[in-house]
Backbone as CSV, one residue per row, in Angstrom:
resi,resn,N_x,N_y,N_z,CA_x,CA_y,CA_z,C_x,C_y,C_z
1,MET,-30.344,-0.800,4.178,-29.432,0.324,4.390,-30.060,1.580,3.777
2,ASN,-30.364,2.539,4.619,-31.081,3.733,4.181,-30.104,4.900,3.992
3,TYR,-29.671,5.096,2.740,-28.678,6.135,2.453,-29.233,7.524,2.752
4,GLN,-30.503,7.747,2.472,-31.104,9.052,2.730,-31.057,9.383,4.225
5,LYS,-31.303,8.380,5.052,-31.271,8.567,6.501,-29.858,8.969,6.958
6,MET,-28.855,8.329,6.381,-27.474,8.688,6.716,-27.184,10.140,6.345
7,CYS,-27.620,10.529,5.145,-27.353,11.885,4.659,-28.061,12.935,5.504
8,GLU,-29.285,12.648,5.945,-30.028,13.603,6.773,-29.314,13.840,8.091
9,ALA,-28.798,12.755,8.698,-28.072,12.892,9.962,-26.771,13.667,9.754
10,ALA,-26.063,13.352,8.676,-24.797,14.048,8.389,-25.035,15.523,8.090
11,ASP,-26.095,15.815,7.362,-26.414,17.208,7.033,-26.753,18.011,8.282
12,TYR,-27.369,17.351,9.271,-27.687,18.034,10.533,-26.407,18.333,11.321
13,MET,-25.487,17.369,11.350,-24.293,17.508,12.181,-23.239,18.415,11.574
14,ARG,-23.101,18.407,10.261,-21.975,19.072,9.598,-21.803,20.542,10.027
15,PRO,-22.872,21.359,10.024,-22.674,22.769,10.420,-22.376,22.958,11.908
16,LEU,-22.565,21.917,12.709,-22.295,22.017,14.142,-20.843,21.708,14.484
17,LEU,-20.101,21.150,13.535,-18.726,20.744,13.801,-17.759,21.887,13.510
18,PRO,-16.769,22.093,14.376,-15.812,23.185,14.166,-14.877,22.940,12.990
19,GLU,-14.649,21.692,12.622,-13.794,21.341,11.488,-14.115,19.916,11.057
20,THR,-13.588,19.508,9.920,-13.833,18.162,9.406,-13.034,17.144,10.218
21,PRO,-13.703,16.192,10.854,-12.978,15.185,11.636,-12.291,14.179,10.724
22,LYS,-11.116,13.729,11.117,-10.360,12.742,10.343,-10.397,11.369,10.985
23,VAL,-10.575,11.352,12.317,-10.587,10.092,13.057,-11.861,10.008,13.882
24,GLY,-12.493,8.840,13.848,-13.649,8.579,14.696,-13.239,7.667,15.836
25,LEU,-13.769,7.950,17.025,-13.488,7.132,18.209,-14.807,6.637,18.787
26,ILE,-14.888,5.346,19.068,-16.054,4.794,19.751,-15.575,4.223,21.080
27,LEU,-16.061,4.798,22.172,-15.574,4.471,23.508,-16.535,3.519,24.208
28,GLY,-16.014,2.387,24.658,-16.822,1.362,25.292,-17.005,1.580,26.783
29,SER,-17.563,0.560,27.453,-17.909,0.633,28.875,-16.707,1.019,29.732
30,GLY,-16.886,2.071,30.541,-15.837,2.515,31.450,-14.733,3.300,30.791
31,LEU,-14.827,3.535,29.472,-13.736,4.182,28.755,-14.109,5.570,28.237
32,GLY,-15.277,6.054,28.628,-15.788,7.306,28.088,-15.036,8.547,28.517
33,ASP,-14.148,8.442,29.520,-13.446,9.621,30.022,-12.532,10.255,28.986
34,LEU,-12.111,9.489,27.991,-11.236,10.055,26.965,-11.922,11.200,26.238
35,GLY,-13.239,11.128,26.139,-13.988,12.198,25.489,-13.859,13.529,26.212
36,GLU,-13.604,13.471,27.519,-13.461,14.708,28.298,-12.116,15.381,28.052
37,LYS,-11.192,14.690,27.389,-9.855,15.234,27.169,-9.719,15.917,25.820
38,LEU,-10.801,15.974,25.061,-10.725,16.640,23.766,-10.390,18.111,23.949
39,GLU,-9.500,18.586,23.088,-9.068,19.981,23.161,-10.082,20.877,22.452
40,GLU,-10.102,22.126,22.823,-10.997,23.108,22.204,-10.573,23.381,20.763
41,PRO,-11.508,23.811,19.905,-12.922,24.014,20.213,-13.694,22.703,20.215
42,ARG,-14.515,22.510,21.228,-15.293,21.276,21.342,-16.756,21.552,21.015
43,ARG,-17.407,20.554,20.496,-18.846,20.597,20.281,-19.437,19.303,20.802
44,ILE,-20.531,19.394,21.523,-21.217,18.222,22.074,-22.578,18.105,21.402
45,ILE,-22.871,16.925,20.864,-24.138,16.696,20.173,-24.760,15.411,20.722
46,PRO,-25.794,15.501,21.560,-26.466,14.297,22.060,-27.099,13.510,20.915
47,TYR,-27.047,12.183,21.006,-27.616,11.359,19.945,-29.088,11.679,19.716
48,GLY,-29.806,11.974,20.801,-31.243,12.206,20.702,-31.621,13.417,19.868
49,GLU,-30.652,14.319,19.597,-30.935,15.511,18.797,-30.732,15.280,17.297
50,ILE,-30.118,14.155,16.943,-29.754,13.901,15.547,-30.871,13.124,14.850
51,PRO,-31.325,13.579,13.693,-32.396,12.877,12.976,-32.038,11.412,12.708
52,GLY,-32.967,10.522,13.064,-32.777,9.108,12.793,-31.987,8.348,13.829
53,PHE,-31.399,9.051,14.820,-30.597,8.382,15.831,-31.469,7.905,16.989
54,VAL,-31.020,6.840,17.643,-31.654,6.358,18.865,-30.720,6.670,20.025
55,CYS,-31.234,6.603,21.242,-30.458,6.968,22.424,-29.797,5.737,23.049
56,SER,-28.635,5.951,23.619,-27.916,4.886,24.310,-28.475,4.717,25.722
57,THR,-28.683,3.461,26.137,-29.207,3.187,27.480,-28.255,2.335,28.310
58,ALA,-27.114,1.943,27.742,-26.188,1.045,28.441,-25.524,1.775,29.610
59,PRO,-25.280,1.072,30.740,-24.610,1.690,31.887,-23.238,2.220,31.510
60,GLY,-22.924,3.441,31.958,-21.616,4.028,31.700,-21.463,4.669,30.333
61,HIS,-22.555,4.717,29.540,-22.498,5.307,28.205,-23.308,6.606,28.198
62,LYS,-22.655,7.737,27.895,-23.327,9.036,27.976,-24.222,9.311,26.781
63,GLY,-23.979,8.643,25.669,-24.868,8.784,24.516,-24.775,10.131,23.824
64,ARG,-23.559,10.507,23.410,-23.391,11.786,22.722,-22.095,11.781,21.902
65,PHE,-22.070,12.609,20.888,-20.851,12.881,20.129,-20.125,14.050,20.773
66,ILE,-18.800,13.982,20.775,-17.974,15.138,21.110,-16.970,15.310,19.982
67,CYS,-16.897,16.514,19.433,-15.954,16.811,18.357,-14.909,17.790,18.877
68,GLY,-13.667,17.542,18.551,-12.575,18.409,18.978,-11.265,17.851,18.465
69,ARG,-10.194,18.065,19.213,-8.892,17.543,18.802,-8.265,16.731,19.926
70,LEU,-7.582,15.651,19.533,-6.754,14.868,20.438,-5.387,14.708,19.787
71,SER,-4.357,15.031,20.532,-2.986,14.988,19.989,-2.889,15.790,18.695
72,GLY,-3.677,16.854,18.602,-3.650,17.723,17.435,-4.459,17.222,16.249
73,VAL,-5.102,16.065,16.384,-5.856,15.468,15.280,-7.344,15.754,15.453
74,PRO,-8.030,16.243,14.407,-9.479,16.453,14.512,-10.201,15.113,14.632
75,VAL,-10.946,14.934,15.731,-11.630,13.666,15.975,-13.108,13.901,16.265
76,LEU,-13.886,12.880,15.975,-15.300,12.843,16.330,-15.477,11.623,17.208
77,CYS,-15.848,11.862,18.447,-15.842,10.813,19.466,-17.260,10.432,19.863
78,MET,-17.576,9.150,19.806,-18.829,8.638,20.358,-18.593,8.303,21.820
79,GLN,-19.154,9.093,22.693,-19.002,8.861,24.124,-20.139,7.928,24.560
80,GLY,-19.911,6.661,24.321,-20.955,5.663,24.517,-21.485,5.197,23.172
81,ARG,-21.635,3.887,23.031,-22.085,3.305,21.773,-23.495,2.752,21.931
82,LEU,-24.018,2.265,20.812,-25.327,1.623,20.790,-25.130,0.118,20.655
83,HIS,-26.032,-0.660,21.260,-25.929,-2.114,21.244,-27.237,-2.745,20.779
84,CYS,-27.132,-3.895,20.156,-28.338,-4.636,19.771,-29.138,-5.061,20.998
85,TYR,-28.457,-5.357,22.123,-29.189,-5.843,23.298,-30.089,-4.777,23.925
86,GLU,-29.879,-3.520,23.546,-30.764,-2.466,24.033,-32.111,-2.479,23.306
87,GLY,-32.217,-3.321,22.293,-33.435,-3.386,21.498,-33.334,-2.646,20.187
88,HIS,-32.139,-2.095,19.905,-31.931,-1.364,18.660,-31.710,-2.335,17.506
89,ASP,-32.240,-1.995,16.355,-31.926,-2.744,15.156,-30.447,-2.550,14.825
90,ILE,-29.832,-3.555,14.233,-28.399,-3.465,13.957,-28.066,-2.312,13.002
91,THR,-29.016,-1.928,12.147,-28.778,-0.782,11.256,-28.727,0.521,12.048
92,GLU,-29.439,0.586,13.173,-29.364,1.767,14.042,-28.028,1.802,14.783
93,VAL,-27.513,0.622,15.125,-26.244,0.528,15.843,-25.091,1.057,14.993
94,VAL,-25.125,0.783,13.682,-23.997,1.191,12.823,-24.223,2.531,12.132
95,LEU,-25.398,3.103,12.258,-25.670,4.394,11.617,-24.634,5.458,11.992
96,PRO,-24.224,5.577,13.263,-23.213,6.582,13.592,-21.908,6.415,12.817
97,VAL,-21.500,5.176,12.574,-20.272,4.931,11.814,-20.432,5.422,10.381
98,GLN,-21.562,5.124,9.782,-21.802,5.539,8.396,-21.887,7.054,8.284
99,VAL,-22.475,7.679,9.290,-22.555,9.142,9.297,-21.163,9.747,9.473
100,MET,-20.352,9.151,10.336,-18.965,9.613,10.480,-18.254,9.640,9.139
101,ARG,-18.462,8.576,8.363,-17.801,8.494,7.056,-18.242,9.632,6.146
102,LEU,-19.545,9.927,6.155,-20.057,11.019,5.333,-19.535,12.371,5.798
103,LEU,-19.181,12.465,7.066,-18.657,13.718,7.623,-17.157,13.880,7.393
104,GLY,-16.511,12.856,6.815,-15.098,12.982,6.487,-14.152,12.084,7.248
105,VAL,-14.672,11.283,8.186,-13.807,10.405,8.981,-13.203,9.327,8.090
106,GLU,-11.880,9.162,8.182,-11.161,8.186,7.368,-10.697,6.983,8.176
107,THR,-10.480,7.191,9.483,-9.978,6.137,10.362,-10.900,5.994,11.557
108,LEU,-11.257,4.760,11.896,-12.129,4.500,13.036,-11.367,3.699,14.079
109,ILE,-11.356,4.206,15.306,-10.743,3.489,16.423,-11.855,3.038,17.358
110,LEU,-11.949,1.724,17.547,-12.995,1.124,18.371,-12.397,0.618,19.675
111,THR,-13.088,0.831,20.780,-12.674,0.245,22.054,-13.865,-0.452,22.677
112,ASN,-13.584,-1.469,23.457,-14.659,-2.177,24.146,-14.153,-2.797,25.433
113,ALA,-15.083,-3.119,26.290,-14.816,-3.943,27.466,-15.183,-5.374,27.093
114,ALA,-14.313,-6.327,27.412,-14.533,-7.701,26.977,-14.184,-8.687,28.082
115,GLY,-14.722,-9.897,27.931,-14.373,-10.990,28.821,-13.214,-11.776,28.239
116,GLY,-12.276,-12.158,29.087,-11.134,-12.934,28.626,-11.498,-14.394,28.430
117,VAL,-11.279,-14.896,27.229,-11.515,-16.308,26.907,-10.195,-17.069,26.926
118,ASN,-9.144,-16.445,26.428,-7.804,-17.023,26.438,-7.353,-17.208,27.891
119,LEU,-6.969,-18.428,28.248,-6.614,-18.727,29.636,-5.323,-18.045,30.071
120,ASP,-4.549,-17.539,29.124,-3.323,-16.814,29.469,-3.596,-15.353,29.799
121,PHE,-4.809,-14.880,29.507,-5.162,-13.495,29.779,-5.503,-13.320,31.254
122,LYS,-5.447,-12.040,31.696,-5.864,-11.713,33.055,-6.636,-10.404,33.030
123,VAL,-7.400,-10.160,34.069,-8.182,-8.930,34.168,-7.246,-7.720,34.132
124,GLY,-7.607,-6.737,33.299,-6.798,-5.538,33.149,-5.915,-5.560,31.915
125,ASP,-5.821,-6.704,31.236,-5.033,-6.770,30.011,-5.681,-5.945,28.896
126,LEU,-4.859,-5.416,28.010,-5.326,-4.778,26.784,-5.055,-5.721,25.617
127,MET,-6.031,-5.854,24.733,-5.878,-6.722,23.570,-6.105,-5.930,22.291
128,LEU,-5.174,-6.057,21.365,-5.301,-5.499,20.028,-6.046,-6.514,19.163
129,LEU,-7.152,-6.088,18.567,-7.926,-7.003,17.729,-7.201,-7.235,16.404
130,GLU,-6.954,-8.510,16.108,-6.381,-8.890,14.824,-7.445,-9.430,13.875
131,ASP,-8.556,-9.895,14.453,-9.651,-10.430,13.649,-10.860,-10.585,14.563
132,HIS,-11.984,-10.970,13.984,-13.178,-11.195,14.802,-13.985,-12.378,14.290
133,ILE,-14.876,-12.860,15.150,-15.858,-13.886,14.797,-17.229,-13.298,15.095
134,ASN,-18.078,-13.249,14.090,-19.421,-12.685,14.270,-20.374,-13.797,14.698
135,PHE,-20.716,-13.839,15.992,-21.630,-14.836,16.532,-22.952,-14.177,16.935
136,MET,-23.254,-13.027,16.320,-24.464,-12.285,16.676,-25.679,-12.747,15.875
137,GLY,-25.445,-13.522,14.834,-26.548,-14.010,14.024,-27.183,-12.948,13.154
138,ARG,-26.484,-11.857,12.928,-26.982,-10.757,12.102,-25.811,-9.974,11.533
139,ASN,-26.092,-9.235,10.469,-25.063,-8.471,9.779,-25.662,-7.135,9.362
140,PRO,-24.974,-6.018,9.620,-25.551,-4.701,9.313,-25.704,-4.408,7.830
141,LEU,-25.093,-5.241,6.969,-25.158,-4.997,5.531,-26.318,-5.726,4.860
142,ILE,-27.086,-6.510,5.637,-28.248,-7.196,5.066,-29.279,-6.157,4.619
143,GLY,-29.898,-6.403,3.485,-30.881,-5.472,2.939,-30.344,-4.801,1.691
144,LYS,-31.043,-3.802,1.228,-30.636,-3.082,0.026,-29.300,-2.390,0.251
145,ASN,-28.366,-2.613,-0.673,-27.054,-1.974,-0.551,-27.109,-0.524,-1.012
146,ALA,-26.307,0.323,-0.346,-26.143,1.712,-0.783,-24.798,1.800,-1.492
147,PRO,-24.767,1.760,-2.815,-23.490,1.757,-3.539,-22.664,3.011,-3.276
148,GLU,-23.314,4.094,-2.829,-22.575,5.310,-2.494,-21.633,5.061,-1.299
149,MET,-21.971,4.057,-0.475,-21.168,3.769,0.708,-20.138,2.667,0.468
150,GLY,-20.517,1.650,-0.321,-19.594,0.545,-0.535,-20.209,-0.545,-1.388
151,PRO,-19.451,-1.614,-1.658,-19.909,-2.672,-2.553,-20.951,-3.591,-1.909
152,ARG,-21.697,-4.277,-2.748,-22.686,-5.238,-2.259,-22.031,-6.302,-1.386
153,PHE,-20.892,-6.844,-1.851,-20.174,-7.877,-1.107,-18.847,-7.296,-0.622
154,CYS,-18.732,-7.225,0.689,-17.602,-6.524,1.326,-16.534,-7.529,1.756
155,ASP,-15.321,-7.355,1.249,-14.205,-8.211,1.655,-13.802,-7.889,3.096
156,MET,-13.607,-8.931,3.902,-13.272,-8.741,5.315,-11.873,-9.264,5.651
157,SER,-11.043,-9.477,4.649,-9.716,-10.059,4.891,-8.830,-9.160,5.743
158,TYR,-8.946,-7.855,5.544,-8.078,-6.904,6.256,-8.926,-5.856,6.973
159,THR,-9.959,-6.329,7.667,-10.859,-5.417,8.379,-10.087,-4.537,9.361
160,TYR,-9.201,-5.147,10.138,-8.403,-4.404,11.115,-7.062,-4.080,10.440
161,THR,-6.928,-2.843,10.018,-5.884,-2.394,9.106,-4.482,-2.750,9.607
162,PRO,-3.730,-3.565,8.857,-2.399,-3.990,9.306,-1.460,-2.836,9.664
163,ALA,-1.465,-1.764,8.876,-0.563,-0.644,9.160,-0.907,0.023,10.493
164,LEU,-2.188,0.103,10.819,-2.590,0.685,12.100,-2.252,-0.238,13.266
165,ARG,-2.379,-1.547,13.053,-2.005,-2.495,14.102,-0.507,-2.390,14.399
166,LYS,0.292,-2.226,13.350,1.740,-2.044,13.536,2.015,-0.769,14.321
167,LEU,1.283,0.296,14.008,1.427,1.568,14.717,1.076,1.408,16.197
168,ALA,0.040,0.630,16.482,-0.377,0.397,17.866,0.677,-0.371,18.652
169,LEU,1.268,-1.368,18.034,2.306,-2.147,18.707,3.539,-1.287,18.980
170,GLU,3.867,-0.410,18.048,4.995,0.499,18.248,4.705,1.486,19.380
171,ALA,3.458,1.964,19.448,3.078,2.893,20.518,3.159,2.204,21.879
172,ALA,2.670,0.968,21.943,2.711,0.217,23.197,4.149,0.016,23.665
173,GLN,5.042,-0.251,22.725,6.459,-0.431,23.071,7.053,0.874,23.585
174,ARG,6.717,1.987,22.950,7.228,3.293,23.406,6.778,3.589,24.827
175,LEU,5.528,3.237,25.128,4.937,3.578,26.425,5.179,2.520,27.496
176,GLY,5.757,1.392,27.095,5.970,0.314,28.062,4.673,-0.359,28.479
177,ILE,3.698,-0.380,27.574,2.396,-0.997,27.848,2.351,-2.389,27.228
178,SER,1.958,-3.356,28.019,1.805,-4.720,27.514,0.526,-4.799,26.680
179,LEU,0.645,-5.227,25.434,-0.504,-5.276,24.530,-0.644,-6.683,23.966
180,ARG,-1.700,-7.351,24.403,-2.008,-8.676,23.858,-2.531,-8.533,22.429
181,ARG,-2.517,-9.611,21.695,-3.119,-9.657,20.369,-4.066,-10.849,20.300
182,GLY,-5.205,-10.676,19.611,-6.108,-11.810,19.551,-7.362,-11.576,18.740
183,VAL,-8.253,-12.554,18.833,-9.514,-12.587,18.092,-10.660,-12.302,19.051
184,TYR,-11.531,-11.388,18.644,-12.697,-10.979,19.442,-13.937,-11.667,18.871
185,LEU,-14.714,-12.296,19.725,-15.967,-12.918,19.310,-17.126,-12.118,19.869
186,ALA,-18.092,-11.769,19.008,-19.236,-10.947,19.414,-20.499,-11.783,19.527
187,THR,-21.213,-11.611,20.651,-22.539,-12.179,20.841,-23.514,-11.012,21.039
188,THR,-24.806,-11.302,21.010,-25.763,-10.213,21.176,-25.920,-9.773,22.620
189,GLY,-25.739,-10.703,23.603,-26.079,-10.356,24.980,-27.579,-10.200,25.114
190,PRO,-28.106,-9.613,26.197,-27.346,-9.003,27.295,-26.902,-9.987,28.375
191,SER,-27.328,-11.233,28.307,-26.832,-12.201,29.288,-25.366,-12.506,28.984
192,PHE,-24.595,-12.684,30.035,-23.228,-13.146,29.832,-23.263,-14.588,29.325
193,GLU,-22.180,-15.033,28.756,-22.132,-16.349,28.148,-22.072,-17.439,29.224
194,THR,-22.474,-18.650,28.848,-22.375,-19.778,29.775,-20.973,-20.369,29.720
195,PRO,-20.583,-21.113,30.754,-19.272,-21.769,30.713,-19.107,-22.677,29.494
196,ALA,-20.189,-23.366,29.084,-20.101,-24.243,27.916,-19.868,-23.435,26.645
197,GLU,-20.515,-22.286,26.538,-20.312,-21.426,25.368,-18.872,-20.923,25.311
198,ILE,-18.327,-20.564,26.462,-16.953,-20.073,26.496,-15.976,-21.165,26.074
199,ARG,-16.209,-22.389,26.504,-15.337,-23.487,26.073,-15.425,-23.665,24.554
200,ALA,-16.636,-23.540,24.018,-16.812,-23.659,22.567,-16.115,-22.516,21.840
201,PHE,-16.241,-21.300,22.358,-15.620,-20.138,21.722,-14.093,-20.276,21.721
202,ARG,-13.554,-20.826,22.807,-12.101,-21.022,22.866,-11.667,-22.016,21.789
203,THR,-12.446,-23.053,21.595,-12.146,-24.033,20.552,-12.186,-23.397,19.163
204,LEU,-13.102,-22.431,18.981,-13.229,-21.736,17.695,-12.082,-20.763,17.426
205,GLY,-11.296,-20.458,18.463,-10.163,-19.564,18.270,-10.338,-18.178,18.850
206,ALA,-11.368,-17.968,19.670,-11.596,-16.656,20.275,-10.684,-16.455,21.482
207,ASP,-10.206,-15.223,21.630,-9.396,-14.846,22.792,-10.168,-13.966,23.769
208,ALA,-11.200,-13.283,23.261,-12.024,-12.396,24.090,-13.438,-12.405,23.536
209,VAL,-14.397,-12.085,24.391,-15.800,-12.101,23.982,-16.487,-10.847,24.490
210,GLY,-17.396,-10.310,23.669,-18.135,-9.119,24.066,-19.421,-8.985,23.276
211,MET,-20.080,-7.825,23.429,-21.412,-7.628,22.866,-21.468,-6.433,21.918
212,SER,-20.342,-6.095,21.305,-20.308,-4.895,20.460,-19.236,-5.037,19.390
213,THR,-18.836,-3.905,18.826,-17.639,-3.733,17.986,-17.739,-4.354,16.594
214,VAL,-18.161,-5.611,16.499,-18.185,-6.291,15.205,-19.125,-5.617,14.203
215,PRO,-20.368,-5.249,14.572,-21.207,-4.551,13.596,-20.563,-3.263,13.084
216,GLU,-19.956,-2.506,13.994,-19.332,-1.242,13.619,-18.121,-1.475,12.713
217,ALA,-17.344,-2.524,13.005,-16.185,-2.840,12.176,-16.612,-3.258,10.771
218,ILE,-17.697,-4.019,10.680,-18.207,-4.438,9.371,-18.653,-3.215,8.568
219,ALA,-19.427,-2.334,9.206,-19.922,-1.140,8.522,-18.771,-0.242,8.089
220,ALA,-17.759,-0.099,8.944,-16.614,0.745,8.614,-15.822,0.160,7.451
221,SER,-15.641,-1.143,7.465,-14.926,-1.801,6.373,-15.679,-1.639,5.058
222,HIS,-16.998,-1.743,5.129,-17.836,-1.617,3.936,-17.669,-0.254,3.275
223,CYS,-17.550,0.786,4.070,-17.476,2.133,3.492,-16.045,2.653,3.370
224,GLY,-15.076,1.741,3.436,-13.704,2.097,3.112,-12.897,2.768,4.198
225,MET,-13.319,2.641,5.438,-12.559,3.244,6.526,-11.444,2.314,6.997
226,LYS,-10.348,2.900,7.449,-9.308,2.135,8.141,-9.818,1.872,9.563
227,VAL,-9.536,0.696,10.106,-10.088,0.315,11.406,-8.991,-0.186,12.335
228,LEU,-9.041,0.293,13.577,-8.171,-0.173,14.651,-9.067,-0.426,15.863
229,ALA,-8.843,-1.525,16.574,-9.741,-1.848,17.687,-8.983,-2.468,18.855
230,PHE,-9.456,-2.135,20.065,-8.859,-2.641,21.303,-9.946,-3.177,22.224
231,SER,-9.614,-4.238,22.929,-10.452,-4.727,24.025,-9.712,-4.517,25.340
232,LEU,-10.429,-4.039,26.332,-9.924,-4.015,27.700,-10.558,-5.211,28.409
233,ILE,-9.737,-6.134,28.850,-10.251,-7.341,29.498,-10.675,-6.971,30.922
234,THR,-11.975,-6.795,31.097,-12.501,-6.321,32.383,-12.938,-7.454,33.299
235,ASN,-13.036,-8.656,32.772,-13.392,-9.828,33.568,-12.962,-11.070,32.805
236,MET,-12.758,-12.144,33.527,-12.529,-13.421,32.863,-13.893,-14.054,32.605
237,ALA,-14.025,-14.662,31.437,-15.325,-15.167,30.998,-15.813,-16.305,31.889
238,ALA,-17.099,-16.627,31.740,-17.769,-17.609,32.593,-17.028,-18.944,32.611
239,GLY,-16.919,-19.499,33.821,-16.323,-20.812,33.976,-14.837,-20.805,34.233
240,ILE,-14.179,-19.655,34.047,-12.732,-19.587,34.262,-12.432,-19.358,35.744
241,LEU,-13.139,-18.414,36.341,-13.020,-18.162,37.776,-14.312,-18.582,38.466
242,ASP,-14.209,-19.022,39.686,-15.385,-19.487,40.423,-16.084,-18.309,41.098
243,GLN,-16.662,-17.426,40.262,-17.379,-16.274,40.775,-18.332,-15.771,39.697
244,PRO,-19.456,-15.136,40.092,-20.413,-14.625,39.104,-19.872,-13.396,38.398
245,LEU,-20.413,-13.112,37.202,-20.035,-11.934,36.431,-21.059,-10.835,36.656
246,THR,-20.585,-9.581,36.785,-21.482,-8.453,37.003,-21.077,-7.277,36.140
247,GLU,-22.068,-6.410,35.799,-21.759,-5.222,35.005,-20.961,-4.222,35.829
248,GLU,-21.129,-4.240,37.166,-20.364,-3.328,38.022,-18.866,-3.626,37.923
249,GLU,-18.533,-4.921,37.834,-17.131,-5.315,37.699,-16.546,-4.766,36.407
250,VAL,-17.322,-4.850,35.328,-16.867,-4.369,34.031,-16.551,-2.875,34.090
251,ILE,-17.475,-2.100,34.654,-17.301,-0.646,34.715,-16.145,-0.271,35.643
252,GLU,-16.022,-0.968,36.776,-14.967,-0.664,37.742,-13.583,-0.883,37.141
253,ILE,-13.391,-2.021,36.476,-12.087,-2.294,35.860,-11.841,-1.341,34.698
254,GLY,-12.901,-1.021,33.950,-12.761,-0.076,32.845,-12.264,1.270,33.316
255,GLN,-12.777,1.727,34.443,-12.350,3.016,34.980,-10.931,2.950,35.528
256,ALA,-10.569,1.805,36.117,-9.242,1.666,36.722,-8.147,1.530,35.670
257,LYS,-8.407,0.762,34.619,-7.382,0.480,33.613,-7.545,1.300,32.335
258,GLY,-8.655,2.021,32.244,-8.911,2.789,31.032,-7.867,3.853,30.753
259,GLN,-7.202,4.348,31.804,-6.179,5.377,31.611,-5.037,4.872,30.737
260,GLU,-4.707,3.606,30.883,-3.632,3.017,30.088,-4.015,2.980,28.606
261,LEU,-5.269,2.605,28.346,-5.746,2.572,26.961,-5.816,3.980,26.384
262,GLN,-6.208,4.941,27.208,-6.257,6.328,26.740,-4.875,6.815,26.322
263,LYS,-3.858,6.518,27.119,-2.487,6.916,26.773,-2.072,6.295,25.448
264,LEU,-2.461,5.047,25.246,-2.110,4.351,24.018,-2.763,5.015,22.807
265,VAL,-4.057,5.333,22.928,-4.772,5.972,21.821,-4.180,7.342,21.507
266,LEU,-3.861,8.119,22.539,-3.284,9.450,22.326,-1.943,9.369,21.600
267,ASP,-1.127,8.377,21.946,0.170,8.226,21.282,-0.017,7.796,19.828
268,ILE,-0.960,6.918,19.582,-1.236,6.482,18.206,-1.671,7.666,17.354
269,LEU,-2.577,8.483,17.898,-3.034,9.655,17.162,-1.881,10.600,16.838
270,ALA,-0.973,10.762,17.778,0.165,11.656,17.578,1.106,11.163,16.485
271,HIS,1.053,9.859,16.188,1.959,9.293,15.201,1.251,8.837,13.922
272,LEU,-0.013,9.214,13.767,-0.708,8.881,12.527,-0.051,9.601,11.352
273,PRO,0.120,8.907,10.232,0.661,9.590,9.040,-0.235,10.746,8.629
274,GLN,0.365,11.858,8.300,-0.394,13.025,7.879,-0.733,12.908,6.386
275,ALA,-2.027,13.203,6.075,-2.444,13.110,4.670,-1.794,14.224,3.875
């Protein structure tokens, strides 16, 4: 963990931001349109311009920060995330989260596109993450700890902040949105999982599977951020339906159902407790 690298990136971004962001948003596949709804004054900062950052190559990810306001709340939005399957080291994947923290972000909202493992789920469902299983075989906190960011050994009991989960359920009820709850299991990808792996993951207690989110949640928990996360079930996982899985399907469903998730996030932001 390179604390100096985090500080250099934060020092570059800080004078470019119109105000101190309080909430960070990471938008997954097909969900990047929420970044276009930020209210003025907006600032756009491509990842490639920030010292130490790598560029996003995943389909549907624009690879840039947008800073502005949503529901009156100052936010810093990642319009597209970084993934280990792109060839990035896991420390590069979580660097944006750590930089957000240095810039003043207190709450992180994560979204992703995921495959449904729970047989009761269907394509288009929204799932509130209650916990996760790290099946990536790596952890972003491995290596020298930066005590300025957090402790050597990070407790993960309440990674997904209970008070924020309660707020999300209340927002869903207000909006009449059906919100599943469950456990997200992360793999590295980029290949989709096999039917045998999905059966094993279901036995382990997973409700959805994807290739992101967990590294960012670990890094955010380590540095004391509140975390809220959602999965948009864009496909049923391998072996559930008799059809192949494609990235086009993921993006198409994300674009079709992403509006519902956007409404949910906007309502949550509007009801966040004021510091």
